[in-house]
C-alpha positions, 0 to 999 in steps of 0.5 A: 803497675802501669800508668794511662794518658788519657787525651794524651794529646802529643805527649807532653804529660808523658814526657814528663812522667818520663822524666820523674821515671815513670813509664805510660801503657797506654795514651790515648787521644782522637787526631792523629797528628798528636798520637803520630807526634807521641809514637815518633818520640815517645815510642810505638805500641803504646798509644791508641788513636780512638774517640775515649767517648766510645772506649770503655773501661775494660777496653783501655784495660785490654789495650794497656794488658794490665788488671784493674787492681794493676793500674796505678796511675791515670793522668789527663787534661779533658778537652772543656770547649763547655765551660770556657769563656765562649761556652754555655758553661752547662753540666749537661752541654754535650761539650762537657761530655770527654770531661765527665767520661775522665771523672767515670772512667777514674771512679771505674777502674780505681786508680791509685793515684789520679791527676786531672789538669783543665782551665782555670774556666772550672773554677768558675763555670756554674758557680763552680758546678762541674767543679763541684760535679767532680770531686763529689764523686770523686770522694765518693768513691774513697778519694783524698782531693786536692786541687790547686789552681797553678801559675806555671811561670812560679815553677820555672816555665816563662810564660805565663800559664793558669791551669786547675789540677785536681790530684787525688789518691787512694793511699789516705795520702794528705797531699799538697801541692808542690812550694813555688819556686821561682818568683818577680822578686825572691825574698832576701836571706833565702837560696830556694827563691828563684825569679821568673824566668822570661821569655828571652833566657827561653828562647835567646840561644835558638837562631834570630832568622830560621830561613834557612832548611838546615838550622844550627845553634846562634850561640851555646846555651846562656842557661841552664833552662836552654842547655836541659833543652837543646840538642847534642848535634845542634840542630832544632827541628821545627825552628825554621816552620814559622808564619807567611807575612805579607807586606802589610803584617809587616808593617804591622809587627814593625810599628809595635814595641814591647808590651802592645797590641792590635789596638796601640796601630796606627787606625789604617792599620788596625786589622778590618774586624778590630775596627768593627768590633770598636765601632760595634760597641760605639754603638751600643752604648760601650764605654771607652775604657770598654770597648775593643781590644783585639780579636784576635790580633798581635800582640808584641811580647815583653824580653824581659817576662814570662811570656803569655800562655803560649795557645795553638794560635800563638805562633799567629799572633806573639811576636818576637821580643826584639825581631820583626816576625812571630815566634816559630814551631820551636820558639812556642815549644821551648816555652812549652818546655818541649825539648828540641829532639821532639819533632812535631808531626803532622801541617804547621798549624796540626802542629802548632796546637798540639803545642798549644792544648798540650801538657808542659812536661817541665811542670808534669815533671814537677809534681809528679816527683812531686807524687813520688815523695808521697807516694806508696803505692798501695790503696787503703780499704777507705769508704770515706773521701776526704777533701783536703782542699783548694788552693785558688787565688793569690792572695789569702781572700776567697772570690764569692763564686769560690767560698758559695762553691766551696760552701756547696760543696761542703754541703753536698758532702758532708758525710766525708772529712774534711781537713 
């Protein structure tokens, strides 16, 4: 039996599966540096650097040396530019072709389970058009489908990261996501509820000024999170890779207090693009309270809070809560839950992108371990999918877009049962 990772990136998802006890027979991605990183850390011979849009399901089976009936699990986080906040948000947008490719591959190969990760825009773009289309196709293929907007800081990750996860199975399993474990305030008399992990919980044992060729830990591990991710030989890789700063950048950083961004700087230190954007909004008549915001500004993180979402730009924009410098690549990787032995390949900018685009391995380990408690890895003869539902908000209320989306989904799939 085997498992496939599509749009595998540098291997965050596969590392999570491995930690949960599953191996990956084939990982596919188009980015060479990401594939090199995957091979260096998770083993050569399982990566295929190619354009998935041009790969057939048959070729995936041949490359993985699996028969169709042996495919247990397909996981992946296909790119989503077409319905990001800056995109056209159209189901037919060519930029969404890779997401449709993931859906089509799952339907053709019929794995017993699948996991699809994406940005929260999946739920709202064109009033949920893509989510409706994808879910309908999964149901028509016989899958029981559950979806959730996950707030990863509630699962012990040291960052506020919102992502949509869709999980389906052919076992007729009434699956639900694992219970959240970490909260802003732990409930009294409930030892299972823990405080959220903040950024300093994640990185405080790393050297303050990593400006030497060989870096060693500055202290003993301060908590279980650090202990889990540290290298045994005391030399975290990539911690000495930090963005070069000019005099103006150093001045800007020195002025920023925790939680402040470009808009809090004196006008003479604000980036010219910020000033132009603010002026343009004034000329357009934009109300004062809605003007501006740094186009790609600096942000000093708050020591006692989880980090903001790690992206490809975090190592250039996120300022250490206490020190007057941006985060190092290793600190970004730590916040993304990569262990310190995980050695990224490629240039500084390539590594920053690999880290930001990755599915955090710790969350994937949690989710996979939870699935393994239910999975029997036996397909059930079933021509009817079952819509198990969606948890898309922190409260019990639903937005108008979500209500409309769920109503249309039910109308389009009225041949299927609901739970």
